[in-house]
N, C-alpha and C positions, 0 to 999 in steps of 0.2 A: 537875297544868297543859300536861303536854307538852314538846314537842321547842321547844328555843327556832327561830322563824322565820327560814330564811332568806333573806340579803338576796337581794332580786328582781336575778337578773340583765339583765331585756328592759328589751328598750330605751324599755317604755310611761313616758309622761311624762315626760321631756327632749323639754328644751324647748333650742332652736335662734337663730337670729336666717339669716333673710334676701333676698333686692334686694327686692321691689315697683312693678312700672311702671304706670305709672295706679290707685296705687291710689285707691278706692273712683267705678270709673266703670267698666261695662259691662266695656269696653276690659284689665280690673286684671290679671293676671299677673303671675309669678312670672319676675324674669327671671335667662338664661343663658343665656349664651355661648359662645365657640370658645375658642382657644388656639394656638399649632406646638403643643405636647405633647400637648393632645389635637382636634382641626380639629370634633371632634363639638362642638354647645354642649351644655350641661352647666349645672346648678343648685350654685351656688356657697351654702355654708352655714356658718355662724359659730358659737362656743362664746359669745363674745359680741357686745350692738352695738354697742361700741367697735371688734370688727376690722371687724367687720366695713365703717362707717362707714370706716376707713382704704383697706379694701380698697376698699372704692368706689368712693375716688378715681381708684385705678390700674382701674377697669371700662372698657373699652368701652360706651361710656353717647349716646342724643341726647337733650340735653338742653334740645333745642330745641323739640323737637319733645312731651318723656316729662314725664313728673313721676315722682319716684322718692323711696320712703322705706323704714326698715329694717324690721322687722316680724320679732314675735316669732312660730315655728307648734312644734308637739308635732313631735317629729322624728321621730313615728310618722305620721302625714299627711304632714309630704313627700315621703317614701319614696314613702309611698302612692299621691300622684298624680303623683312620677316616674313613679314603675312604669307608672301609667296614660294618659300623655301619653309615654311613651317617652327619658323621657332619666334620664342617672343624675348622683349629685347627688357633690358631692365637702367635707369638711368641709374651707377653707382658713385660713389664717394673717387675720393680717392685712397684710402683703407678699405676699397670694397663692397664696404657696408651701401645696401639697397636704396636706393633713396624713394624709391616711384616707378613701376609699371606703364615702360610705356606702350606694349600690345607684347 
């Protein structure tokens, strides 16, 4: 039978949650923003939908003109999109503290 397969340590098929602005419209995009610590806009990502929803309450947003939804996305797709558009991605918790930089 051979050796047992080693667990896959890559990021393939891991899901994260992000906030989408104007979902389902031509203007749909990942929500990004800057903070005092990180002034250039970045994309916040979350391990769970609940963390994303809790942190969303603290995020700067334009609720008068934009619609927002939390969506799950493959981590590798998010990183690829962010790199293509020149954004960094940070995994954050429900209190908007950075846990790790994804790209």
